N, C-alpha and C positions, 0 to 999 in steps of 0.2 A: 274694016271698021276701025281698027286699030292704026293703021297706016295712015288714016287722016290727022292723027296728032304725031308728027315725028318726033322719035325719041320719048316718048310718053313715061317709059319705065324711068328714065333718067329724072325726068321731071318729077314724078311722083317720089322718087327716093330722096330725091333734094328737099322736096316739100316736106317730107317726114322729118329729115335732119334738120332743117331750119326751123320747124316747129319746137322740136326737143330744145334747140339753142334759146329761142325765145322764151320759151317755159322757164328754162332754167336763169335766164335772165330775170324773168317776173319775180322769182321766189329767192333770189339772192339775198335780198335784205331780210329774209326770215332765218337765216341761217342760225343754227343753235337750236332752233326748237325741233320738237321730237319728229324725227322722219325727214326733215328738210336735207341735211347733209347727204343722206342715203338717196333721196330722190335726185338730186344733183348729180350724183354718182350714175344713177339710172341714166339720165339725159346725156351724160357724156358717152357711156356705152352706146346708147341708142343713136345719137349722132355719128359714132365712130363707124357703127354699122351702116346707117343710110347713106352717108358720105362716101364711104368707101365703096360700098356698091354701086352708087351711082357713078361715081368716077370711072369705076372699073368698066362700065357699060360703054363708055367712050375711049377705051384704051384698047388698042389692038396688039402693042408690043407683049409678047408671052411673058418676058421676064417680070415686066411692071405689072401685067395683070394678075401675074401669081400673087405678086406683093400686096395688090389690092385687095385680092381675094382672101388673103391671110389676114389683113385688118378688117374685112367683113366678118370672119370667123371670131376674132378677138372680141368683136362688139357683141356677137352671140354669146360668147362665153359668159361675159361680165353683166349682161342685161339680166339674167336670172338670179345671179348672186346679190347684185345690188338691189333688185327689186324685192327679193325675199328679206334682206337687211333693212330696207324701208318699211315692210309690212309688220314685222317685229317690233321696231321702234316706235312706229305710228300707232301701233295698238297696245303700248305699253308693255313690251314683252323685251325691253333692251337688255335686261339680264341673259337672255337667252343669245343675244348676239355677243355677249362675252364669255359664251360656254365653249367646251370643248367640241360640240356637235356642229356649231357655227364655224368655229375654226378648221374642222375637217372640210367643211362645204369650201371654204376660201381657198384651203389646201389644194383640193380638186380643180379649182379654178386657175390656180398657179400652175399645177401640173398640166393641164390642158394647155395652158398658153405655152410650156416650155415645148411639149410635143407639137404644137402648131408651128412654132417657129421652126423647129428641126424637122419638119415633116419631109423634107428631100431626103433625109437620112434612112427613114423607116416607112413613110407611107401610112402613120397611123390615122390621118385625116383623110387623104386622098390620094390616088393614082391616075394615070392616064389623063392627066389634064390637057385640054386642047379647046380651041376655039368652035362655038357653035353658033354663030349669030342668028339672032330672031328678032323681028319688028324693026330691024334697021339698026341695033344696038350690039355690042359685042359680048353677048351672052356666051359661056363656056359650058363644057360638059366636064364631069370627070366621075370616077367611081369612089364613092364614099369609103373611107375606110372604118373599121371597127370602133374607133376613138371618136370618129365624127358622130356616128349614130349613139354612142353613148353620151356625148355631149348634148346632142338634142334632147335625149331621153331625159337626162338629168335636167336640164334647163327647164323642159316642161314641166317636170315633177316640181320644181324650185317655184317657177311662176304659178304652178297650181296650188301650192302650199300657201303663197302669199295670198291668193285669190281667196282662199278658204279662210284664211285670218281675218280679211276684210270682210268677207260675207258673214262670218261669226260675230263681228263687232257689230254688223249692221242688224243681225238676229237679237243680239244680248242687249243693245241699248236703244231698240227701237227706233222711233223717229229722230232721235238726237242727232245721230251721224249718218243717217239714212242716204242723202244725197252725195254726201262726200265719198262714203265706203262705196256704194252701188256705181258711181262714175269710175272710181280707180278700180275696181273690181272688174267691170267689164272692159276696161280699155287694154288689157293684154290679149284679149281673146281673138280679135282680128289677125295681129302679126303672128301670135301663137300658132293658129290654125294654118296659116300661110307658110310659117316655117316646116311644120310637120308635113304637110302636103307636098313641099319641095324636096324635103329628105326621103320621102316615099315616091318620088317620081310621079306623083299624081298630076292629072291635068293634060290637056292638049300640048302644053309647052314645057315641058319638066324642067327644062334648063334655066327658065327663067323664074328667079324668086322674088315672089309678091310681098314678101315680108316687110321691106324697107316702105313700099307702098302704103301697106297696111297701117304704118305708124301714124298716117294722116289721121284717120279716124280716133287713132289711140291719142294722139296728142289733142284733139278737139274735145275728148272726154275729159282729160286730166285739166284741160283749161278750164271746163267747167266747173269742176270740183275746187280748183284754185281760186277762181273769182265768185261766181254766184254762191256758193256753198261756203266760202270761207273756210277751207279745209283745214288751214295752219291756225287760224285764230281758235277754234275750238275742235279739240280732238279727242280720241279715246282715252289717251294716256291720263287725262285728269279723272275720268270714271275708275280707271284701272287702280290708279295710285289711292284714290278715296277707299275702293275694296280693300286694298292691302293694309288699310289702318283698321279693318273690321268694325268700322263705325256702327254697323247695325247690332252689335253686342254690346255697345257701351251704354250706360245709364244717362249719361250727359246728352243733350241735344246737340247735334253736329249736321253743319250744312257744309256740302262742297261745293265750291264755285269754280267756274271756267276762268280764262284771264279776262273775259268780258264781264265779269262779276255777275254772270247768270249762274242760276240754280243749275248744278249737275246732279246732285244726289241730296236726299235728306234721310237720316235715320228714324226709326220708330218713334224715339223720344223727341226728336224736333217736329215731326208731324203732329203729335199730341201738344206741344206747347204752343206752336205757331197756329194750329188749327187749320192745316191744308195738307192735303195728299201728296205724295211724293209725285205722281204723275202729273198732277195739277201745277205743282210748284215748278216741274222740270222745263228749263231753258227760258224761266223768266226772271227779271232782276230780283236780287234778294229785297231791295227796297221796297218791293211791293208787299212785303210781309213783316219784315223787320228795320226799324229806322236804328242803325248802329250809331252808338255814340263814338265810334273810332271808325276812321277810313280804311277801306280794305287795302288800299294802295299803302297804307303806312307799313303793312306788314314787310313791305320790301327792305326796310331799313330798322324795322322794330322800333320805330320812333311814333310817340302819339302824346297827347296831352295827358293821357291818364298812366296808369302803372305800366312801364313798359320794360322788357329786359331786350337790349340790343344782342345779347349774346345768342338767344335763341330766335331772332326774327319774329317777334310776336308783338302785337299790339294788344292791351289790356284793359278794359274800362266795365263798369257795371250799368246795366239797363233793366227798368222795372218792365213787366210783362204781365198782363192779366192771361193767365194761362187757360188756354182752352178746355182743360182736362179736368176742370174743377178744382184745381188746386189753388185756386185764388190768385191774389197779386203776389208774385215772387219776384225777388231780386237774382238777377243773373250776373256774374262775371264773365264778359265777352272776350274771348281770345281769338285772334285774327293771326293764321299763319300762313306760310309759304307751303304749297303743295309741289312736291318734286317727284319725279320719276327716278327709277334706278341709276341714272346717269346723273342724279343731281340738277336735272334740267327743270326751270320753275314753268309748272303746266297749269297753276291755278292757286286756289286758297281753301283752308278749312277755316269754319268759323265753329268755336267750342262755345257754348252756353253752360257754364257751370252754376248751379244753383247754390247761392250764398245766402240765402234768406236768413237762415238761423245765424249765421257768423255776423251778417249785419245787425241782427237784432241783438246778439249779445254785445256786439261793439257800441250800440248805442246805449245799451243799459249799463255797460261799464263806464262810458263816457258821462252818462248823467249821474251815477252813483259817485264817480270820482269827483265830480266837481261839487256835488253836494257835500261830500264828506269834507273837501278841501274848504269850502266856505264854512261849513259848520265848526269844522276842527279851527279854523283861523279865529272864527269870531268867539266861540264858547271858550277856546283855550286862553283867549286874550282877556276875557272876562275873569276866568278862573286865576289867570296870572296876577291880574291887577287887584283882585280881592287877597289873594295869597299874600303879597307884598304889604298891603295895609294890615293884615292880621298880624303879619311878622314884626311890623314896625311898633303895632300899639300893645302887644301882648307881653307880658312880663315873666309868666311862667316859661323856664328854659324848656320843659317837655312841649308845651304848646307852641313855642316859637320854632322847635324843631320839626313840628309836624307841619306847621305852616309853611316853612320852607321847602319841606318835601313837597306839598303841594304846589308851590311855586315852579318849583323845578321840574314836577311831571306836567305842568300846564305847558311850560316851554317846551318839553319834549313833545308834547301832543301837536303843539303849533309847527314844529319841525316836521314832524310826521306828514301834516297837511302840505306842507312845502315840499317835501319828497314826493307825494302823490301827485303834485302838479309837473314834477320832473319826469315821473314815469308816464304821465299821458303825454307830453311833448315827445318822449321817446317813441311811443307807440306811434304817434303821427308821422305820416311819409314827410319827409323833407330832403331836398336835393344836396348832394355833396358840393362844397366849395373849397376854393384854395385856403388853406388854414397855415399860419406860423405857428407851429408847436411851441417853440420857445416863448413868443409874446404871449400866447395863451397861459403857459405855465407862469410866468412873472405876474400876469393879471390875478390869477388864483392865489398864487403865493402873498401877494401883496394884501388882498383882501383877509387872508387867515392871520396875518400877522397883528399881534395886540400886545399889551404888557406882559400879559401872562402866558406868551407862548413864543417859543424859539423856533422860528422856520427858517432855514438854511436852504438857499438854492445854489446848486453846482451845476453848470452846462459843461459837459466835457467836450472837448475837441476845438476851441477856438472862443475868441471875444467877438463883439457884436461886428456883423458885416463881413465876417471871413467863412461864413459855411451857408448853406442852405437847409433851413428848418422847416420847410413848407412841403405839406402833403395835401392830397385831395380827399377830404373825408366830410363827414357831417358834423360841423363846428359845434352844435348844441349837444351832440353826444359825447364828442371827445370832451367837452368842458364838464359835463356830468360825470365823467369817468374821473377827471383830474380833481374836480372840486370834491366829490365823495371820498375819494381815497385820502386826499388831505385831511377832509373834515373828521373822517373816521377816526384818524389818529390823534386829531386834536381833542375831539368832543369826548372820547372815550380814556383819556389819559386819568390816571388815579393819583397824580401828585407824588409818586414815589418813584420817579425816574432816576437815572443814573448819570446822565450828561450833564445836568445842571446841578449846582452846588445846593439850591433850595428843592431839589428834587420836582421842579416843575415841568410843564410839558415840552418836550423838543423833539421837532420833525426835520428830517433831511430829505429834500428833494433834490435827485439827479437827473439830468438828460444827457443822453449820448445817442449817437448814430453808430449803427452796425451795417456792415456789408455796403455794397454800391459805391458810388462816388459822389461825395458831399458836394463837388463844385458843379454838378450837373444834374438834370433831371432824375428822377428815380429809375432804377433798373435793378433786375435780378431780384434779390430777397432782400433789399436795403429795407431796415426798420429804424424807428425812433423808439428807445427804450427808455420808458420812465420808471425810476424806482423811487419809493417813498418809505422811508424807514422811520421808526419812533421808538422810545424806550418805555412805552406803556405797559400795561399787564398782558397784552397779546390778544388776539381774537380767540374766543372759544372754539374748539374744533367742532362742535356740532353746528355753529353757524356757518363755517365753511363748507362743511359737509353738506348742509341743506342747500348751499348756492350751486356747489359743484354738481350735486345730484340733479338738479333742476326742480326741486319739489320741496314744498314744506310740509312735513310730517309731526305727528304728535311727539315724536322722541327727537325730532331735529328740526328745530324751529330757530328763525333768526329773531332778535330781539327788535329790529327795525327793518328799513327800506335800504338802508345804504350800501350793503353788499350786493343786493339785488340790483340796485341803480346802476353800480360798477358793472355788474355782469351783463345786464340789458345793452347798456351803453356802449360796452366792447363788442359786443355782438353787432351793434349798428356801424362801428367802424373797422370791423374786422380784427380787433386787436385780440391778444391772448393775455390773460391774467393769471399769476402765479402769486400763492401766499406762502411766507415761510417765516420760522422763528427769528429772530435776531438775538445774537448773543452780546452781552451778557443777558439782556432783556429787551423784549420788545418784538415787534413784527416788522417783516420786510415785505413789501407788495410790488411786484416787479410787472408793468404793464408795456408790452410790445405792440407798436402801432406801426401797419404796414406804410411804407413810403409810395404813394400814388402821385405820379406826374400829373399834374395841371393840364386841361385840355389846351 
């Protein structure tokens, strides 16, 4: 019956090798995804095994035939090693691939390769090599050495271990990866049994190795997994990576998605909020349950229309959800992040819903309160200020005039407080950095502060106009708030007893210099613009500075206004450092250090 197809073992071996090459070509574009590179190595070993054995069946020359048998064993040695590497990485255990245990397995492969190449010196793999034709092809017979049996046993264990990992995945994740894992788990069985049977000299023609021919069904099963089951589009690495985040233990709703944006896993909190069970949601598009305000793909770069941090690769925005757990309508901050395996390979996404209902409610309350206060303070303080002026002009009693003057001044202070509240509101709002010329901003602020009663000096250290770069990328509104309030504090709180002017009037010196980096090119290193504001006033009370530096107002440490707080909040918004120090012989020195950030 077999003789009816001449050289059928050769054709079968070549078919197995060709199938491996075609599958390797088919998945080459998916390199970098979990398990793909290892599977390409499996195909390389299988193709070497099949082509070397098939070619050997056509060669009668003893020396060349022995060389081809060596190549065949080379394929046998490395098929098991690479297949285990694939199974580990594909099932989300790539950390094991980097372990000493797997290094030992690779070491066994290298040692076996060395013994195989030098077999003529010791006969560890075979002895008594000689021709033994069957079915019209050049089969050979030889006595297997101890290392050959060890190699077959080791490769059988490695392949069985890989199959176990794939079956475990099938059982652990239910229908999600059933077709892929089952196909790949079954594919090694035909060639594996054929190899063991040949090594044990079982069958009517023991010199004929059927394992290369059995790679034909192996290839067909793998092709099914790659094509219809979309093996490398959705793989168990996504679920295993999600498990490592211990999402079930977190109180925030979390959804794990595959690369195709289908649900892989929900934690109990997400089930409660979305009103859907994990089993029902699995393998369905997230859009069926939640309309995200940011696109999942935006997590690739961390960019979105909402609040995004490009450094952590996540997109953020808020969404309102009618919670299914009777919690009512809640507001959630949505964070979409890349999900990676231990090798930092992108395998999916995590969507985290953080309940910010109370935070948003407080923000709205603060916003409303702030606007009402500003409106009322501005209007009512204006009325009081106007009546105070009228009273002061019409009264003749010096004591009453003094009181009316105090009313007028306090009304002006209240109006200024309302304006500062508006500045605080703007600082709390989010705005984008922009290219800002610090020197020009400083000139503008100084020009506004100068009047007949105040001397404001401006010194720019390091060059005249046009010969230095004073540009940084920060929030211009925040930087202006810092500069304006620093200068304003020095002017408004002067007591008229200064030492720099003969009449004791208000004196302020504003200096700007650049430290670090290269002023002639874009920012680098630790380059900073240093702004120094000096005055000869009475100084800032220690308790006011302590209140701001401690970050809280207390009964014993409270500021008389918002000026220092505005400076602190504005500095935080631009990444600046602020230091307060006494100036000799009198006054205060405020130093603001602003980082130099290169323009995009």
